[in-house]
C-alpha positions as CSV (number, residue, x, y, z in Angstrom):
1,M,20.6,-2.9,-46.3
2,P,19.3,0.4,-44.8
3,L,16.6,0.5,-42.2
4,S,13.3,1.1,-44.1
5,A,11.3,2.6,-41.2
6,A,11.7,5.8,-39.2
7,P,14.7,6.1,-36.9
8,I,14.3,4.4,-33.5
9,G,17.0,6.4,-31.6
10,P,19.9,5.0,-29.6
11,V,19.5,1.4,-28.5
12,R,21.4,-1.3,-26.7
13,V,21.8,-4.7,-28.4
14,L,23.0,-7.7,-26.4
15,L,24.6,-10.5,-28.5
16,V,24.4,-14.0,-27.1
17,E,27.1,-15.5,-29.3
18,D,30.1,-17.7,-28.8
19,S,31.8,-16.5,-32.0
20,P,33.4,-13.0,-31.7
21,E,33.7,-12.9,-35.5
22,D,30.0,-13.6,-36.0
23,A,29.1,-11.1,-33.4
24,E,31.2,-8.4,-35.1
25,L,29.6,-9.2,-38.5
26,T,26.1,-8.9,-37.0
27,S,27.0,-5.6,-35.3
28,M,28.5,-4.1,-38.5
29,Q,25.5,-5.1,-40.5
30,L,23.1,-3.3,-38.1
31,V,25.3,-0.2,-37.9
32,D,25.7,-0.1,-41.7
33,A,21.9,-0.2,-42.0
34,G,21.6,2.9,-39.9
35,L,20.9,1.5,-36.5
36,E,22.4,3.7,-33.7
37,A,23.4,1.0,-31.3
38,E,25.7,0.1,-28.5
39,F,26.7,-3.6,-28.4
40,E,27.7,-6.1,-25.8
41,R,28.5,-9.9,-26.3
42,V,28.0,-12.7,-23.8
43,D,28.3,-16.5,-24.2
44,T,27.5,-17.8,-20.7
45,E,24.5,-18.0,-18.5
46,D,26.1,-15.9,-15.7
47,G,27.2,-13.3,-18.3
48,L,23.7,-13.0,-19.7
49,V,22.1,-12.6,-16.3
50,R,24.6,-9.9,-15.4
51,A,24.2,-8.1,-18.7
52,L,20.4,-8.0,-18.3
53,A,20.8,-6.3,-15.0
54,V,23.7,-3.9,-15.8
55,F,23.7,-3.4,-19.6
56,K,19.8,-3.4,-19.8
57,P,19.5,-4.1,-23.5
58,D,16.6,-3.0,-25.8
59,L,17.1,-6.1,-27.9
60,V,18.7,-9.6,-27.5
61,L,20.1,-11.4,-30.6
62,S,21.1,-15.0,-29.8
63,D,22.7,-17.9,-31.5
64,L,20.8,-21.2,-31.1
65,S,23.7,-23.7,-30.4
66,M,26.7,-22.8,-28.2
67,P,29.0,-25.0,-26.2
68,G,27.5,-25.6,-22.8
69,F,24.8,-22.9,-23.3
70,S,21.8,-23.0,-25.7
71,G,19.7,-20.3,-27.2
72,H,16.6,-21.8,-25.7
73,Q,18.2,-21.4,-22.2
74,A,19.0,-17.8,-23.1
75,L,15.4,-17.1,-24.1
76,Q,14.1,-18.6,-20.8
77,L,16.5,-16.4,-18.8
78,V,15.5,-13.3,-20.7
79,R,11.8,-14.0,-20.2
80,A,12.4,-14.7,-16.5
81,H,14.5,-11.5,-15.8
82,R,13.3,-8.9,-18.4
83,P,10.1,-10.1,-20.0
84,P,9.5,-7.0,-22.2
85,I,12.8,-7.3,-24.1
86,P,12.4,-8.6,-27.7
87,F,14.5,-11.7,-28.5
88,I,15.5,-12.8,-32.0
89,F,17.4,-16.0,-32.9
90,V,20.2,-15.6,-35.4
91,S,21.4,-19.1,-36.2
92,G,22.7,-21.2,-39.1
93,T,21.1,-24.4,-37.9
94,M,17.5,-23.6,-37.2
95,G,14.9,-25.9,-38.8
96,E,11.2,-25.1,-39.3
97,E,10.0,-27.1,-36.3
98,T,12.7,-25.4,-34.1
99,A,11.7,-22.0,-35.4
100,V,8.0,-22.6,-34.6
101,Q,8.9,-23.8,-31.1
102,A,11.0,-20.7,-30.5
103,L,8.2,-18.4,-31.5
104,R,5.8,-20.3,-29.2
105,E,8.3,-19.8,-26.3
106,G,8.3,-16.0,-26.8
107,A,10.9,-15.2,-29.5
108,A,10.0,-12.2,-31.6
109,D,11.6,-13.6,-34.8
110,Y,14.3,-15.9,-36.2
111,I,17.0,-15.1,-38.8
112,L,19.3,-17.6,-40.6
113,K,22.9,-16.6,-40.7
114,D,23.2,-17.2,-44.4
115,K,20.1,-14.9,-45.0
116,T,20.6,-11.9,-42.8
117,A,19.4,-9.3,-45.2
118,R,16.3,-8.7,-43.3
119,L,18.0,-8.6,-39.9
120,P,18.1,-4.8,-39.6
121,S,14.4,-4.4,-40.4
122,A,13.4,-7.3,-38.1
123,A,15.5,-5.8,-35.3
124,A,13.9,-2.3,-35.7
125,R,10.4,-3.8,-35.9
126,A,10.9,-5.9,-32.8
127,I,12.1,-2.9,-30.8
128,R,9.2,-0.7,-32.0
129,E,6.7,-3.4,-31.1
130,A,8.2,-3.9,-27.7
131,R,8.1,-0.2,-27.1
132,S,4.5,0.0,-28.2
133,E,3.6,-2.9,-25.9
134,Q,5.3,-1.2,-23.0
135,E,3.5,2.1,-23.7
136,R,0.2,0.2,-24.0
137,A,0.8,-1.4,-20.7
138,R,1.6,2.0,-19.1
139,V,-1.5,3.5,-20.5
140,E,-3.6,0.6,-19.3
141,K,-2.0,0.9,-15.8
142,E,-2.8,4.6,-15.8
143,L,-6.4,3.9,-17.0
144,L,-6.8,1.3,-14.2
145,R,-5.4,3.8,-11.7
146,S,-7.8,6.5,-13.0
147,Q,-10.8,4.1,-12.8
148,R,-9.9,3.1,-9.2
149,L,-9.6,6.8,-8.3
150,D,-13.0,7.4,-9.9
151,S,-14.4,4.5,-7.8
152,M,-12.9,6.2,-4.7
153,A,-14.6,9.4,-5.7
154,M,-18.0,7.7,-6.0
155,L,-17.5,6.0,-2.7
156,A,-16.4,9.2,-1.0
157,A,-19.3,11.1,-2.3
158,G,-21.7,8.4,-1.2
159,L,-20.3,8.2,2.3
160,S,-19.6,11.8,3.0
161,H,-23.2,12.9,3.7
162,D,-23.9,9.9,6.1
163,L,-20.6,10.3,7.9
164,R,-21.2,14.0,8.5
165,N,-24.6,13.3,10.0
166,I,-23.1,10.6,12.3
167,L,-20.2,12.7,13.4
168,Q,-22.1,16.0,13.9
169,P,-23.2,15.2,17.5
170,L,-19.5,14.7,18.5
171,L,-18.9,18.3,17.5
172,I,-21.7,19.7,19.7
173,V,-21.9,17.4,22.7
174,P,-18.4,18.4,24.1
175,D,-19.4,22.1,24.2
176,L,-22.5,21.2,26.1
177,L,-20.5,19.1,28.6
178,A,-18.2,22.0,29.2
179,I,-21.1,24.3,30.0
180,H,-22.9,22.0,32.4
181,S,-19.9,20.5,34.3
182,D,-16.9,22.0,36.1
183,N,-15.2,18.6,36.4
184,P,-11.8,18.8,34.7
185,K,-11.9,15.1,33.8
186,V,-15.2,15.7,32.0
187,H,-13.6,18.7,30.2
188,K,-10.7,16.5,29.1
189,L,-13.0,13.8,27.8
190,G,-14.9,16.5,26.0
191,E,-11.7,17.7,24.3
192,V,-10.9,14.2,23.1
193,I,-14.4,13.8,21.8
194,A,-14.3,17.2,20.0
195,E,-11.0,16.5,18.4
196,S,-12.0,13.0,17.3
197,G,-15.3,14.2,15.9
198,R,-13.7,17.2,14.1
199,R,-10.9,15.0,12.7
200,G,-13.3,12.4,11.5
201,H,-15.6,15.0,10.0
202,E,-12.8,16.9,8.3
203,M,-11.1,13.6,7.0
204,A,-14.4,12.7,5.3
205,E,-14.4,16.2,3.7
206,S,-10.7,16.0,2.9
207,M,-11.2,12.7,1.1
208,L,-14.0,14.2,-1.0
209,S,-11.9,17.3,-1.6
210,F,-9.0,15.1,-2.7
211,V,-10.9,13.3,-5.4
212,R,-12.5,16.6,-6.5
213,G,-9.2,18.5,-6.5
214,A,-10.5,21.1,-4.0
215,R,-8.3,23.1,-1.7
216,K,-8.9,23.7,2.1
217,A,-9.0,27.1,3.7
218,R,-5.7,28.1,5.3
219,E,-5.1,29.5,8.7
220,H,-2.1,30.2,11.1
221,V,-1.3,26.9,12.7
222,A,0.9,27.0,15.8
223,V,3.2,23.9,15.7
224,G,3.1,23.6,19.6
225,E,-0.7,23.5,19.6
226,L,-0.7,21.0,16.8
227,F,1.6,18.7,18.8
228,Q,-0.8,18.9,21.8
229,A,-3.8,18.0,19.7
230,V,-1.9,15.0,18.2
231,Q,-0.9,13.9,21.8
232,V,-4.6,14.0,22.8
233,L,-5.7,11.9,19.8
234,L,-3.0,9.3,20.3
235,Q,-3.8,8.7,24.0
236,G,-6.2,5.9,23.3
237,T,-4.0,4.4,20.5
238,L,-0.6,4.1,22.1
239,P,0.2,0.5,23.2
240,D,1.7,0.0,26.7
241,N,5.1,-0.8,25.2
242,V,5.3,2.4,23.1
243,R,6.3,5.7,24.7
244,L,5.5,9.1,23.1
245,D,8.4,11.6,23.3
246,L,7.0,15.0,22.5
247,Q,9.6,17.7,21.7
248,P,7.8,20.9,20.7
249,P,9.9,23.7,19.1
250,A,11.8,26.0,21.5
251,T,10.4,29.0,19.7
252,Q,6.8,29.6,18.6
253,L,6.5,28.5,14.9
254,Q,3.4,28.9,12.8
255,I,2.5,27.4,9.5
256,D,0.1,28.8,6.9
257,A,-1.9,25.7,6.3
258,N,-5.2,23.9,7.1
259,Y,-5.1,22.7,10.7
260,V,-7.0,19.5,10.3
261,E,-5.0,18.5,7.2
262,L,-1.7,18.9,9.0
263,Q,-3.1,17.0,12.0
264,Q,-4.1,14.2,9.6
265,V,-0.5,14.1,8.2
266,L,1.0,13.7,11.7
267,I,-1.6,11.2,12.9
268,N,-1.0,9.0,9.8
269,L,2.8,9.1,10.3
270,C,2.5,8.4,14.0
271,L,0.1,5.5,13.5
272,N,2.5,4.0,10.9
273,A,5.3,4.4,13.4
274,I,3.4,2.7,16.1
275,Q,2.6,-0.2,13.8
276,A,6.3,-0.5,12.9
277,M,7.2,-1.2,16.5
278,P,5.4,-4.4,17.4
279,T,7.8,-5.1,20.2
280,G,7.7,-1.6,21.5
281,G,10.0,1.4,21.5
282,T,9.9,5.2,21.5
283,L,7.9,7.4,19.1
284,T,9.4,10.8,18.9
285,L,7.6,13.8,17.6
286,S,9.8,16.9,17.3
287,A,10.2,20.1,15.5
288,R,12.9,22.6,14.8
289,P,13.4,25.7,12.6
290,V,15.3,25.2,9.4
291,E,16.3,27.5,6.5
292,E,13.1,26.7,4.5
293,G,10.8,27.1,7.6
294,V,10.1,24.3,10.1
295,C,11.0,20.6,10.0
296,I,8.6,18.3,11.8
297,V,10.1,14.9,12.6
298,V,8.3,11.6,13.3
299,A,10.8,9.0,14.3
300,D,10.4,5.4,15.5
301,Q,12.6,2.6,16.7
302,G,10.8,-0.1,14.6
303,I,11.6,-2.6,12.0
304,G,12.7,-0.1,9.3
305,M,12.5,-0.4,5.6
306,D,14.8,-1.5,2.7
307,A,15.6,0.7,-0.3
308,K,13.0,-1.0,-2.5
309,T,10.2,-0.4,0.0
310,R,11.3,3.2,0.5
311,S,11.1,3.8,-3.2
312,Q,7.5,2.8,-3.4
313,L,6.2,4.5,-0.2
314,F,4.2,7.2,-2.0
315,T,2.9,5.0,-4.8
316,P,-0.9,4.8,-4.8
317,F,-2.2,1.5,-3.4
318,F,1.2,0.2,-2.4
319,T,1.2,-1.1,1.2
320,T,3.1,-3.6,3.3
321,K,0.2,-4.1,5.7
322,T,-2.3,-7.0,5.3
323,E,-5.3,-4.6,5.7
324,G,-3.7,-1.4,4.4
325,T,-5.1,0.7,1.5
326,G,-1.9,2.2,0.3
327,L,-3.4,5.7,0.3
328,G,-2.3,7.1,3.6
329,L,1.2,8.3,2.7
330,M,0.0,9.4,-0.8
331,S,-2.5,11.6,0.9
332,C,0.2,13.0,3.3
333,L,2.4,13.8,0.4
334,R,-0.4,15.6,-1.5
335,I,-1.2,17.7,1.6
336,V,2.4,18.7,2.2
337,E,3.2,19.5,-1.4
338,Q,0.2,21.8,-1.7
339,Y,1.8,23.9,1.0
340,Q,5.1,23.9,-1.0
341,G,6.7,21.5,1.4
342,R,8.3,18.1,1.1
343,I,8.6,14.8,3.0
344,E,12.0,13.1,3.5
345,V,12.4,9.5,4.6
346,D,15.4,7.9,6.3
347,S,15.1,4.3,7.2
348,T,17.4,1.3,7.9
349,P,16.1,-2.3,8.4
350,G,16.2,-3.1,12.1
351,E,17.0,0.4,13.2
352,G,13.8,2.4,12.7
353,T,12.4,5.1,10.4
354,T,12.4,8.9,10.4
355,F,9.9,11.0,8.4
356,S,10.9,14.7,8.1
357,V,8.1,17.0,7.0
358,V,9.6,20.4,5.9
359,L,7.1,23.3,5.6
360,P,7.4,27.1,5.2
361,V,6.4,29.1,8.3
362,T,4.5,32.4,8.6
363,G,5.0,35.4,10.9
364,G,2.6,36.9,13.4
365,A,0.5,35.3,16.1
366,A,-2.5,33.3,15.5
367,P,-5.8,35.1,16.4
368,Q,-7.2,34.0,19.7
369,P,-11.0,33.8,19.9
370,S,-12.8,35.5,22.7
371,V,-15.3,33.8,24.9
372,P,-18.9,34.5,23.6
373,A,-21.3,36.1,26.0
374,P,-24.2,33.8,27.2
375,G,-27.6,34.4,25.7
376,Q,-30.4,36.2,27.6
377,G,-33.5,34.6,26.2
378,Q,-33.3,36.1,22.8
379,R,-35.8,34.5,20.3
380,I,-34.1,32.8,17.4
381,L,-35.8,31.0,14.5
382,L,-33.7,28.2,13.1
383,V,-34.7,27.2,9.6
384,D,-33.1,23.9,8.6
385,G,-34.4,21.0,6.6
386,D,-31.9,18.5,8.2
387,S,-33.8,17.3,11.3
388,T,-30.6,15.9,12.9
389,R,-28.7,19.2,12.6
390,Q,-31.8,21.2,13.5
391,S,-32.3,19.3,16.8
392,L,-28.6,19.5,17.7
393,L,-28.4,23.2,17.0
394,R,-31.6,23.9,18.9
395,N,-30.2,22.1,22.0
396,A,-26.9,23.9,21.7
397,L,-28.7,27.3,21.5
398,E,-30.9,26.5,24.5
399,S,-27.8,25.5,26.5
400,Q,-26.4,28.9,25.8
401,G,-29.4,30.7,27.2
402,Y,-31.3,31.5,23.9
403,A,-34.9,30.7,23.1
404,P,-34.8,28.9,19.7
405,A,-37.7,27.8,17.6
406,T,-37.4,25.7,14.5
407,A,-38.8,25.5,11.0
408,P,-38.2,22.8,8.4
409,D,-38.4,25.1,5.3
410,G,-38.9,28.7,4.2
411,A,-42.7,28.5,3.9
412,Y,-43.1,27.3,7.5
413,A,-40.7,29.9,8.7
414,L,-42.6,32.7,7.0
415,R,-45.8,31.5,8.6
416,A,-44.2,31.2,12.0
417,A,-42.9,34.8,11.8
418,V,-46.4,36.0,11.0
419,V,-48.1,34.0,13.7
420,D,-45.5,34.3,16.5
421,G,-43.9,37.6,15.5
422,M,-40.5,38.3,14.1
423,P,-37.6,36.7,16.1
424,E,-34.5,38.7,17.0
425,L,-32.4,36.4,14.7
426,F,-33.0,34.1,11.8
427,I,-30.5,31.2,11.3
428,I,-31.2,29.9,7.8
429,D,-29.6,26.9,6.2
430,S,-29.1,26.7,2.4
431,D,-30.4,23.2,1.8
432,F,-34.2,23.1,1.6
433,V,-36.5,23.4,-1.4
434,L,-39.9,25.0,-0.4
435,L,-39.3,28.7,-0.4
436,P,-35.5,28.5,-0.4
437,A,-33.2,30.6,1.7
438,T,-32.7,33.6,-0.7
439,A,-36.4,33.8,-1.5
440,L,-37.2,33.6,2.3
441,V,-34.9,36.5,3.1
442,Q,-36.4,38.6,0.4
443,A,-39.9,37.9,1.7
444,L,-38.9,38.7,5.3
445,V,-37.4,42.1,4.2
446,Q,-40.6,42.8,2.3
447,R,-42.6,42.2,5.5
448,G,-40.4,44.7,7.4
449,Y,-37.8,42.5,9.0
450,R,-34.6,44.6,9.6
451,G,-32.8,42.2,12.1
452,P,-29.8,40.0,11.6
453,V,-29.6,36.9,9.5
454,L,-27.1,34.1,9.9
455,L,-26.8,32.0,6.7
456,L,-25.3,28.5,6.8
457,Q,-23.8,27.6,3.4
458,D,-22.1,24.7,1.6
459,P,-18.6,26.0,0.7
460,A,-19.0,24.3,-2.7
461,R,-22.2,26.2,-3.4
462,P,-22.1,29.5,-1.5
463,F,-24.9,32.0,-1.5
464,D,-25.0,34.5,-4.4
465,R,-24.8,37.7,-2.4
466,A,-26.1,39.7,-5.4
467,E,-29.5,38.0,-4.9
468,L,-29.8,39.1,-1.3
469,P,-31.6,42.4,-0.4
470,P,-29.3,45.4,-0.1
471,G,-28.5,46.5,3.4
472,L,-29.2,43.1,4.9
473,R,-27.4,42.4,8.2
474,A,-26.1,39.0,7.0
475,Q,-23.3,36.8,8.2
476,F,-22.2,33.6,6.5
477,L,-20.9,30.4,8.1
478,D,-19.5,27.5,6.1
479,K,-20.7,23.9,6.9
480,P,-19.7,21.7,8.6
481,L,-20.2,24.0,11.6
482,E,-17.5,24.5,14.2
483,M,-19.5,25.2,17.4
484,G,-17.1,27.8,18.8
485,R,-17.4,29.9,15.7
486,F,-21.2,29.3,15.5
487,F,-21.7,30.6,19.1
488,H,-19.5,33.6,18.3
489,A,-21.4,34.4,15.2
490,V,-24.8,34.1,17.0
491,A,-23.5,36.4,19.8
492,E,-22.1,38.9,17.3
493,A,-25.3,38.9,15.2
494,L,-27.4,39.8,18.3
495,Q,-25.3,42.8,19.1
496,P,-27.1,46.1,18.5
497,A,-26.7,47.4,14.9
498,D,-24.8,50.5,16.1
499,G,-22.7,48.6,18.7
C-alpha cells in the first residue's frame, strides 16, 4: 500500500523484533509503500540502548512479546533515553486492554501483524507528528528566549538612567583629585575610581545597546594600555592565592574597536578564570601577533571543563555558577564577533582553561590627547536640566579656573544672558523642555551672540544641525561625558575665532 501523504524524506527505523523474518517483512512493506528508510534490528535491552545513542532512529517499531525482553520495557527505555521518538507496537498478540495501556504509556499507535495494511501510513503520520512537536517545542523555546530578552531590554532601559546618575560623580571626582593633590597614591586611587566608574557607566550603556542592537564608536585601542587598565581593575578582586601574570605583546599592537567593550571582554574572562581557581593558581593574560591580527589569551590553572560544558558556554542563560546569569560569555562573544573576531576555548578537567580572543589589528599610532590649558576666569553659562550633572560640571569647571553660572532651561538662560550679559561660552544640554536647545541657540544669535556654543547630545538623538543657525561656532559632545574630552572641548571653544 503506497504512502498517501507527502514524502517525509530519508528516515531511520529501529525494529525491536526477535524474529529476523518478521523484521524483514515489515521493512519490505514500508519500502514498497514508498518510505525512504534505513533499518536496524535489535532484540535486547543493551542493543536498544546502544541503537538509540548511535543509530538515532526517527521511529521505533516494536513487537510486544519477546523472550527475556518485552515491548513495554522497550517503550520505557525509549521514553527515558529519547522521549521525542515516536513508538509503534507491531504485534500479533495485543488485546484491547493492552493496546489502551500502551497508548497511555506513550506509544503513538499499535498495529496487529495480521492487519499491517495501515502500517506505512501510521508510520509516516507518527514521524510527521513527532517532527511537528519538535518544531513546536523549538518555536516555544525561541519565543521564551525572545520574551526573556525583551524583559532584559525593559530592565536595562529602566536601570540605565539611574545608574548613569549614580556613576557620574565617579567620572568627575578623580579629575578633581588630580588637580588638587600631588600625592601619587591619591592619583593612583583616582585612576582606579575613574576606570571603575567609566566601566560601570559604559557597561550599563553596553547592555542597553545590546538589547537595542546598537553599535559602539570605534577607536584605536593599544593592547598594552588595555592590559594595564585590566590590571588596575583587577587589583581589588584578585584573591591572595591567585597571581596575575601579565605578558603584554613585544611589539605595539592596536585594535580598531571600542575600548570599554574590549575591556569588558577581558574583565569577564579574567573574573571567570579567578572563580575557576578556588584553591589558587596563576592567571595569565598575554598577547601575541598572529596571521589574522592579534591573539589575546586568558589562561587559568583551575578546575577546567568537560566537553559538554564547553559546548554550551556561549548559550544564553547557561551557567555553572549558583548565582550566575549565563549572559557574560554570550556578551563577550557578541562583542568579539562584531569586530570580525572569534573566541576559542581549550579546557581539560583538572588542568585549567584557556580562552583565546583573536581580533584583527590596525596600523598607525593612537592619537595622544594634549593637556588642556587651565581657565582664566572666563564666564561660562551651563544650561542643563539635570541638577546632578549640572552641579558636577559646575564644580569641575570651577576647579579648572573658569567662572561658571547655571540655568535649568532655555528660558532661564535667555533671561540670565540679558540681565548679566552674554558669557564667553554657552554649554547647552539637549534634554530640557522649556525653550529647548535649538530654539535657545536661535534666540541667542538673534540677540547678537557670536561666541562659541558647546552642545551636549544623546548619541541616540543627536542635534539636527540643519536647524542650527548658519555660521554658528558649535561643538558637539556625546553623553555620557568623558571629562578629559570635556575639558579639551571647553578650552578649544574658548580659543579666539581666528586662532
